Phi, psi and omega in degrees: 000318179299322180295321179297314180298319179301312181289329179297312180289329175295319177298316178298318180296319178295317179297316179296318180297321180295316180299315180296316183297313183290335182256359187306315180298335182276343189302322181295329178283320180296312180293327176295315178300312184297315180298312181296311183299314181293319179298318179295312182298320183286315189263347174258313186260002179059034176274164175267158177299319181300318179294317180296316181294321184283327189250292185294324185245022183273034180233153181282140005265001184298329182294346179281350181282146171252145190229139178236124184258135173245102185291327180290317180277345185058060181218162174224132173248128181239144177223160174235118184057029180079005185249164172048059179295137174232146182238132174243138180238151178259132176239124183305127179091340182242348180084198183260151180209144175283127184263165177240185184292341181273355184291131178249108183296344181266351182288135179290156177215154180277147175231151180293141174272131187234152175241101181254025179301122181290146178255134181278062177229154178289162175305138009265358189271351180208196186258000179279158176301150181292155177293139179292116179227127178249120179268124183294338182268003179258124175272092187296322179297317178293322180297318177300319179296321178299313182294314180298318180297321180297318179290328180292343179277000180302136176229179179296328182266351185212095185239120175277131179260325178209147175219123183229129181240121181244124181238124182052045178072007181243135175289121179249351175199143182202130180210147181229148173286162178304134179093356180231149177207189185295344181259001181280125175283134183235136181289127181269354182049239187288000171295346173299329180298320178293324179299314181294326176299317180294320178300318177292327174297323176294316177299321177296315179299326180273003178071027185256358181209148176241106186289346180268003176275159177302144177301132185281066179246112185304320184293344183266351192296334185249018175223184187294344177289349179298342180279349182286126178260167174299323177302316178301320179292316179301325182268010182054038188232037185278336186086002181284148175297144171187135176248114181256081183225116184269000183268357184207181173288113184217180180303317186287319182289324177294319180298311186288330188238006175231328187280135175276332175238105186276359182277351188253351183300311180290327181302329184278350186282150176271168176284136172244354179214203183241133179307137179074007179225008187221077181291130180207116183296129187211117174293331177298324178297318181295322177287329172298320177297323176299320177294325178291322174300319179302324182291347181278354185238150180286329183231158178293327179299318179298318178300312180298319185288323191300317183302325180272312187293326186255359177220289193297305180287334180296327178258018171076021176275060189290342179282343189292138171233123172261119182279151182247164171276182182296333180277357177091010178272140174296131180279090189282002177265335202209342196233060172256138177241139176195161174289162180298321179294324178289325174298325178294322177300321179299315177297322181293329176303319180282322178300324181267025172059037175086000182262133180238101178052043176101348180252131181275101182282313172233153185285158176298325177297324179294321178298316178297318179299318179305319185263015177269125183297139174280152178303141175069009177265359182055037172079013183256355183218138177245234180260081181068020172232150175268147188234169171234034190297334178250016173071033178292336170260101195295334184258014183240137178304149183289346179274001178292134170221159188207150164277133192228127181233156178311145178067021170091029174276130183217135163242104186259125185246121182234087185303319183292342177255358183058040187236145163233129179237125179248127175234129173233158179168196177234107177241115176278111190300134173246021187299314181298320179295315179295322181295320179295319180293320184284319185079170179246135175276162181301129178088355181280145178268126183302318182295323181290315178296320177299321177299315180297315182293320182292335185250011181300320181295329179282328171302313181293320178298311181297321177302316179293322177296316180301326183293342181265358180238107185272000000 
C-alpha cells in the first residue's frame, strides 16, 4: 500500500509538473488577465472578489489564478500555481491597469476633466424619469413574457445580466439579474472599438480630421504601408498582420497583458495583404486608432478630455469610465465601463442619426459610413461596428448594426424598427465548437459563418421582441 501511495503521488507530481511546464509561458498572461479583471470589477463596478472569481473569471485557465486584494492600495495581485505574480492598480479617473517593474506609484499622472452636471430633462436626455408614454402598437404583456423567458434561459455558460429595450427614445422593457441594477457599471469589452470610431466621427464633424488621408504613422512613410488610410484602419481593412486569438499567446493577448503602450503593437506589423482588400479583425488596429486620435491634440490633457467633453458626457453617459494603458492611452479595443442605460444612450445617438437633443454630435453621413460594409467582410463589418447588411441574421432587418463586445455585450441599433436593444452578460463562446460541428460548405467564409453562429441567440431575441411591436 505504501508503494502504491508513493507512486500515486509521484504520478500526481509529474502530472502537475507537466501542466505547469506546458502552460508556463502563458502564466504571465493568465495572471495579468486575472489581476486586471478583478481590479476593474472591484474598484469600478463595486463587485466583490468572490463574485468576480465565480462569474467573470470562472473559466479555464483564468480560474486557476489566486488573487489577493489590497483595498487601501486599491490593487490586486494574481498568481498561477504561485508563479508569475502580476499586479494591477486602480487609478481614479483612469481605471485599473497591470503595472510593470518601472511603475512609480508616487509619479503624478493626468486624469480627464469631466462635466457630470445633471440635466433636468427626462431620459434619455437628462436624469429625470422618462415621460410616461404608452404606445398602442406595443403588446406590453407579450414583451414582458419575452424578456422573462429570455432570462429564464440563463445557464452557467450563458448568463444575461441586463436587457434594455428602447423604442422611439422610450424604455419599454428593462430587466436585471440578481446583483445587478440600473446603476451597475458593466464592461463593454470590444464595444470600445465603436467608441473610438465615434470619437473620430466627432473629429470629422468638427472638421479636424480627414479619414481618407494616409494614417499619420511616421514609420510607414517610406514603405508600402504608406498607402494605409485612417479609413482602412476604421474598417479593419488595412492589410496589416494581426493574430486575434485569446486562447494562446498571440498578438492580442501580448498587447493587452504585457504592453505598457498598446497603441504601437499594430503599428509595428508588416503587410500580409493589400489595403482595402484584406479585412481582418484586429484589436491592435483599434488601439492604433486611439494613438492617432492622440496625434490630433497638442497636449495629452486635451486628448484625455476630448473623449468625455465632446462625446461621452455630452450625451449624458456620466457613468462611463474608459480605462487607459500605462502610457495613458485609452484602450480602445477592450476596456469601457458604463451602466446599461448609458449604453442605451450611446445606441440612441446612432438611432437618431448623430443628433442629440438638437445638437449634431456626429454627422448623418458618419452614421451611414459606420453602417457601410467594408470590402471583403461579406456585409458583416463597417467602421468598428458589426452589421447585418447581407442578412446573415435572417430574422433581423438588414439595417441593423451593433457595438459588439466579448462575452455577449451588445448595443443593437435597428433604425427601421426605431429600436435600440442592449444586452449584457457572460456568455462563454462555443462558436469554435459549433463551427466544427457544422462544418464549412465550399466557398463559405469561416469568419462570416462564425458571426452567424455567435449571434443566433440575438437573432432569436430580436425576432421575439419584434413580435411584440406591431
